[in-house]
Structure formats: structure tokens, C-alpha cells
N, CA, C and O atoms as CSV, one atom per row, in Angstrom:
chain,resi,resn,atom,element,x,y,z
A,1,ASP,N,N,-3.198,2.629,-21.311
A,1,ASP,CA,C,-2.543,1.748,-22.915
A,1,ASP,C,C,-1.415,0.709,-22.195
A,1,ASP,O,O,-0.965,0.844,-21.058
A,2,SER,N,N,-1.183,-0.027,-22.859
A,2,SER,CA,C,0.302,-1.605,-22.426
A,2,SER,C,C,1.475,-0.435,-22.445
A,2,SER,O,O,1.342,0.764,-22.694
A,3,GLY,N,N,2.352,-0.982,-22.192
A,3,GLY,CA,C,3.927,-0.292,-22.365
A,3,GLY,C,C,4.048,0.793,-21.909
A,3,GLY,O,O,5.111,1.386,-22.092
A,4,GLN,N,N,2.756,1.537,-21.003
A,4,GLN,CA,C,3.338,2.698,-20.293
A,4,GLN,C,C,3.752,2.564,-18.998
A,4,GLN,O,O,3.317,1.556,-18.442
A,5,ARG,N,N,4.496,3.311,-18.316
A,5,ARG,CA,C,4.864,3.201,-17.040
A,5,ARG,C,C,4.324,4.336,-16.416
A,5,ARG,O,O,4.233,5.419,-16.995
A,6,VAL,N,N,3.961,4.139,-15.260
A,6,VAL,CA,C,3.147,5.215,-14.310
A,6,VAL,C,C,3.956,5.012,-13.121
A,6,VAL,O,O,3.931,3.822,-12.809
A,7,GLU,N,N,4.829,5.880,-12.156
A,7,GLU,CA,C,5.388,5.689,-11.297
A,7,GLU,C,C,4.642,7.066,-9.807
A,7,GLU,O,O,4.249,8.231,-9.865
A,8,ILE,N,N,4.734,6.445,-9.125
A,8,ILE,CA,C,3.989,6.831,-7.477
A,8,ILE,C,C,4.505,6.817,-6.386
A,8,ILE,O,O,4.687,5.656,-6.020
A,9,GLN,N,N,4.954,7.811,-5.418
A,9,GLN,CA,C,5.961,7.596,-4.597
A,9,GLN,C,C,4.884,8.418,-3.193
A,9,GLN,O,O,4.391,9.540,-3.311
A,10,VAL,N,N,4.770,7.768,-2.295
A,10,VAL,CA,C,4.341,7.872,-0.813
A,10,VAL,C,C,5.202,8.385,-0.070
A,10,VAL,O,O,6.240,7.808,0.253
A,11,TYR,N,N,4.888,9.482,0.275
A,11,TYR,CA,C,5.859,10.470,1.609
A,11,TYR,C,C,4.977,10.041,2.752
A,11,TYR,O,O,5.316,9.281,3.659
A,12,ARG,N,N,4.019,10.515,2.628
A,12,ARG,CA,C,3.134,10.209,4.288
A,12,ARG,C,C,1.805,9.384,4.072
A,12,ARG,O,O,1.310,9.211,2.958
A,13,LEU,N,N,1.338,8.949,5.116
A,13,LEU,CA,C,-0.068,8.409,5.056
A,13,LEU,C,C,-0.680,9.379,6.216
A,13,LEU,O,O,0.145,9.574,7.108
A,14,VAL,N,N,-1.563,9.841,6.356
A,14,VAL,CA,C,-2.781,10.598,7.084
A,14,VAL,C,C,-3.221,9.680,8.111
A,14,VAL,O,O,-2.848,9.690,9.285
A,15,SER,N,N,-4.045,8.885,7.572
A,15,SER,CA,C,-4.831,7.852,8.720
A,15,SER,C,C,-5.513,6.585,7.287
A,15,SER,O,O,-6.482,6.758,6.548
A,16,VAL,N,N,-4.527,5.357,7.349
A,16,VAL,CA,C,-5.402,4.768,6.579
A,16,VAL,C,C,-5.233,3.457,7.545
A,16,VAL,O,O,-4.056,3.190,7.786
A,17,GLY,N,N,-5.959,2.814,7.987
A,17,GLY,CA,C,-6.227,1.523,8.680
A,17,GLY,C,C,-4.787,1.671,9.476
A,17,GLY,O,O,-4.196,2.739,9.640
A,18,HIS,N,N,-4.418,0.584,9.862
A,18,HIS,CA,C,-3.590,0.241,10.874
A,18,HIS,C,C,-2.489,-1.240,10.771
A,18,HIS,O,O,-3.013,-2.283,10.380
A,19,PHE,N,N,-1.670,-1.243,10.970
A,19,PHE,CA,C,-0.789,-2.488,11.329
A,19,PHE,C,C,-1.326,-3.204,12.325
A,19,PHE,O,O,-1.614,-2.610,13.363
A,20,ASN,N,N,-1.588,-4.731,12.201
A,20,ASN,CA,C,-1.779,-5.394,13.461
A,20,ASN,C,C,-0.809,-5.621,13.783
A,20,ASN,O,O,-1.087,-6.166,14.850
A,21,GLY,N,N,0.584,-5.658,13.696
A,21,GLY,CA,C,1.459,-5.809,14.712
A,21,GLY,C,C,1.618,-7.634,14.921
A,21,GLY,O,O,2.036,-7.852,16.058
A,22,THR,N,N,1.416,-8.814,14.202
A,22,THR,CA,C,1.889,-9.598,14.044
A,22,THR,C,C,2.747,-10.017,12.798
A,22,THR,O,O,2.908,-9.582,11.658
A,23,ARG,N,N,3.236,-11.093,13.565
A,23,ARG,CA,C,4.304,-11.999,11.958
A,23,ARG,C,C,3.595,-11.874,10.629
A,23,ARG,O,O,4.172,-11.849,9.541
A,24,ARG,N,N,2.502,-11.810,10.787
A,24,ARG,CA,C,1.546,-12.056,9.272
A,24,ARG,C,C,2.089,-10.355,8.635
A,24,ARG,O,O,2.188,-10.325,7.408
A,25,CYS,N,N,2.307,-9.484,9.115
A,25,CYS,CA,C,2.605,-8.368,8.404
A,25,CYS,C,C,1.386,-7.658,7.308
A,25,CYS,O,O,1.315,-7.506,6.088
A,26,SER,N,N,0.413,-7.299,8.608
A,26,SER,CA,C,-0.911,-7.255,7.625
A,26,SER,C,C,-1.408,-5.887,8.260
A,26,SER,O,O,-0.950,-5.566,9.356
A,27,CYS,N,N,-2.429,-4.978,7.546
A,27,CYS,CA,C,-2.968,-4.357,7.765
A,27,CYS,C,C,-4.471,-4.513,7.937
A,27,CYS,O,O,-5.127,-5.267,7.218
A,28,GLU,N,N,-4.988,-3.790,8.893
A,28,GLU,CA,C,-6.589,-3.953,8.984
A,28,GLU,C,C,-7.670,-2.614,9.160
A,28,GLU,O,O,-7.357,-1.756,9.985
A,29,ALA,N,N,-8.547,-2.503,8.618
A,29,ALA,CA,C,-9.336,-1.390,8.545
A,29,ALA,C,C,-8.971,-0.711,7.451
A,29,ALA,O,O,-9.399,0.443,7.453
A,30,GLY,N,N,-8.262,-1.047,6.414
A,30,GLY,CA,C,-8.004,-0.216,5.339
A,30,GLY,C,C,-6.358,-0.238,4.851
A,30,GLY,O,O,-5.521,-0.374,5.743
A,31,PHE,N,N,-5.980,-0.126,3.672
A,31,PHE,CA,C,-4.828,0.301,3.376
A,31,PHE,C,C,-5.186,0.541,2.162
A,31,PHE,O,O,-6.316,0.532,1.673
A,32,ILE,N,N,-3.463,0.910,1.354
A,32,ILE,CA,C,-3.218,1.281,0.069
A,32,ILE,C,C,-2.401,-0.329,-0.751
A,32,ILE,O,O,-1.628,-1.144,-0.248
A,33,GLN,N,N,-2.946,-0.269,-2.031
A,33,GLN,CA,C,-2.522,-1.619,-2.265
A,33,GLN,C,C,-2.128,-1.319,-3.395
A,33,GLN,O,O,-3.221,-1.340,-3.962
A,34,LEU,N,N,-1.138,-0.952,-4.473
A,34,LEU,CA,C,-1.095,-1.060,-5.822
A,34,LEU,C,C,-0.680,-2.719,-6.279
A,34,LEU,O,O,-0.031,-3.626,-5.758
A,35,VAL,N,N,-1.424,-2.539,-7.506
A,35,VAL,CA,C,-1.569,-4.317,-7.981
A,35,VAL,C,C,-1.753,-3.893,-9.550
A,35,VAL,O,O,-2.312,-2.859,-9.916
A,36,ASP,N,N,-1.122,-4.985,-10.497
A,36,ASP,CA,C,-1.011,-4.938,-11.596
A,36,ASP,C,C,-2.407,-5.397,-12.691
A,36,ASP,O,O,-3.184,-6.278,-12.321
A,37,GLY,N,N,-2.503,-5.026,-13.397
A,37,GLY,CA,C,-4.012,-5.570,-14.219
A,37,GLY,C,C,-4.895,-4.262,-14.711
A,37,GLY,O,O,-4.747,-3.089,-14.369
A,38,ARG,N,N,-5.814,-4.807,-15.579
A,38,ARG,CA,C,-6.836,-4.091,-16.004
A,38,ARG,C,C,-7.639,-4.223,-15.004
A,38,ARG,O,O,-7.693,-3.107,-14.485
A,39,ASP,N,N,-8.352,-5.004,-14.382
A,39,ASP,CA,C,-9.411,-5.254,-13.501
A,39,ASP,C,C,-8.882,-5.775,-12.083
A,39,ASP,O,O,-9.374,-6.795,-11.600
A,40,PRO,N,N,-7.737,-4.968,-11.332
A,40,PRO,CA,C,-7.124,-5.566,-10.086
A,40,PRO,C,C,-7.754,-5.789,-8.910
A,40,PRO,O,O,-8.600,-5.014,-8.464
A,41,VAL,N,N,-7.298,-7.118,-8.192
A,41,VAL,CA,C,-7.635,-7.525,-7.621
A,41,VAL,C,C,-6.982,-7.618,-6.461
A,41,VAL,O,O,-6.031,-8.399,-6.456
A,42,PRO,N,N,-7.259,-6.959,-5.339
A,42,PRO,CA,C,-6.188,-6.554,-4.052
A,42,PRO,C,C,-5.890,-8.426,-3.507
A,42,PRO,O,O,-6.938,-9.068,-3.427
A,43,GLY,N,N,-4.823,-9.068,-3.230
A,43,GLY,CA,C,-4.293,-9.836,-2.862
A,43,GLY,C,C,-2.995,-9.643,-1.373
A,43,GLY,O,O,-2.416,-8.729,-0.785
A,44,ARG,N,N,-3.053,-10.704,-1.343
A,44,ARG,CA,C,-1.531,-10.938,0.017
A,44,ARG,C,C,-0.547,-11.051,-0.827
A,44,ARG,O,O,0.475,-11.261,-0.174
A,45,GLY,N,N,-0.344,-11.021,-1.872
A,45,GLY,CA,C,0.981,-11.202,-2.806
A,45,GLY,C,C,1.471,-9.810,-3.193
A,45,GLY,O,O,2.493,-9.735,-3.874
A,46,TYR,N,N,0.782,-8.616,-2.791
A,46,TYR,CA,C,1.147,-7.478,-2.797
A,46,TYR,C,C,1.538,-6.932,-1.784
A,46,TYR,O,O,1.236,-7.623,-0.811
A,47,THR,N,N,2.300,-5.623,-1.389
A,47,THR,CA,C,2.538,-4.680,-0.409
A,47,THR,C,C,0.974,-4.102,-0.017
A,47,THR,O,O,-0.050,-3.931,-0.678
A,48,GLN,N,N,1.290,-3.927,1.199
A,48,GLN,CA,C,-0.112,-3.187,1.951
A,48,GLN,C,C,0.829,-1.868,2.344
A,48,GLN,O,O,1.962,-2.252,2.634
A,49,LEU,N,N,0.696,-0.583,2.424
A,49,LEU,CA,C,0.655,0.236,3.028
A,49,LEU,C,C,-0.698,0.728,4.031
A,49,LEU,O,O,-1.828,0.785,3.545
A,50,CYS,N,N,-0.407,1.096,5.586
A,50,CYS,CA,C,-1.485,1.756,6.390
A,50,CYS,C,C,-0.186,2.190,7.264
A,50,CYS,O,O,1.031,2.008,7.300
A,51,GLY,N,N,-1.199,2.866,7.931
A,51,GLY,CA,C,-0.965,3.814,9.398
A,51,GLY,C,C,-1.636,4.760,9.721
A,51,GLY,O,O,-2.660,5.195,9.195
A,52,ASN,N,N,-0.971,5.181,10.774
A,52,ASN,CA,C,-1.976,6.456,11.632
A,52,ASN,C,C,-0.737,7.666,11.330
A,52,ASN,O,O,0.234,7.441,12.053
A,53,ASN,N,N,-0.574,8.692,10.583
A,53,ASN,CA,C,0.830,9.740,10.305
A,53,ASN,C,C,2.127,9.199,10.159
A,53,ASN,O,O,3.154,9.635,10.679
A,54,GLU,N,N,1.962,7.796,9.097
A,54,GLU,CA,C,2.819,7.110,8.865
A,54,GLU,C,C,4.310,8.054,7.631
A,54,GLU,O,O,4.318,8.070,6.400
A,55,ARG,N,N,4.920,8.431,8.199
A,55,ARG,CA,C,6.078,9.081,7.196
A,55,ARG,C,C,7.089,7.997,6.484
A,55,ARG,O,O,7.303,7.050,7.241
A,56,TYR,N,N,7.743,7.897,5.262
A,56,TYR,CA,C,8.289,7.048,5.152
A,56,TYR,C,C,9.054,8.300,4.212
A,56,TYR,O,O,8.575,9.242,3.581
A,57,ALA,N,N,10.893,7.703,4.502
A,57,ALA,CA,C,11.980,8.095,3.658
A,57,ALA,C,C,13.286,7.252,3.831
A,57,ALA,O,O,14.061,7.288,4.787
A,58,PRO,N,N,13.364,6.474,2.684
A,58,PRO,CA,C,13.086,7.497,1.138
A,58,PRO,C,C,11.473,7.163,1.194
A,58,PRO,O,O,10.909,6.438,2.013
A,59,PRO,N,N,10.952,7.809,0.222
A,59,PRO,CA,C,9.440,7.385,0.009
A,59,PRO,C,C,9.278,6.019,-0.771
A,59,PRO,O,O,10.055,5.860,-1.713
A,60,VAL,N,N,8.471,5.126,-0.532
A,60,VAL,CA,C,7.732,3.877,-0.958
A,60,VAL,C,C,7.084,4.066,-2.255
A,60,VAL,O,O,6.434,3.150,-2.760
């Protein structure tokens, strides 16, 4: 429903792709990406989370 708020906090990624280590700051072989819209399409304009046993403090 429009006007509803959803809050998601990620504390840890066990194994989702890996960071490619370049200046482009992108993930390879998988990532988590939260996007807007009813029919979302992943894109570079949104933050990507990836890594193996990554812990986030504070959560993202």
C-alpha cells in the first residue's frame, strides 16, 4: 500500500557475492539491493551490500 513505511536493518551477511575492490565500488556474483517501486529493477543508483561474513555496526 502506498504511504506505508518499511524498515529493514541488516546486521550481518553470511555469504552474498563479493566486493570487487575497485573504485567503482560494486559487487560481483550476487548482492542485496533495496529499490523503490512496485516493479523494482536493480540499478547502479542504489546501494549494494555484499560480502562473506560481513558485519555492520551500526546496521545498514
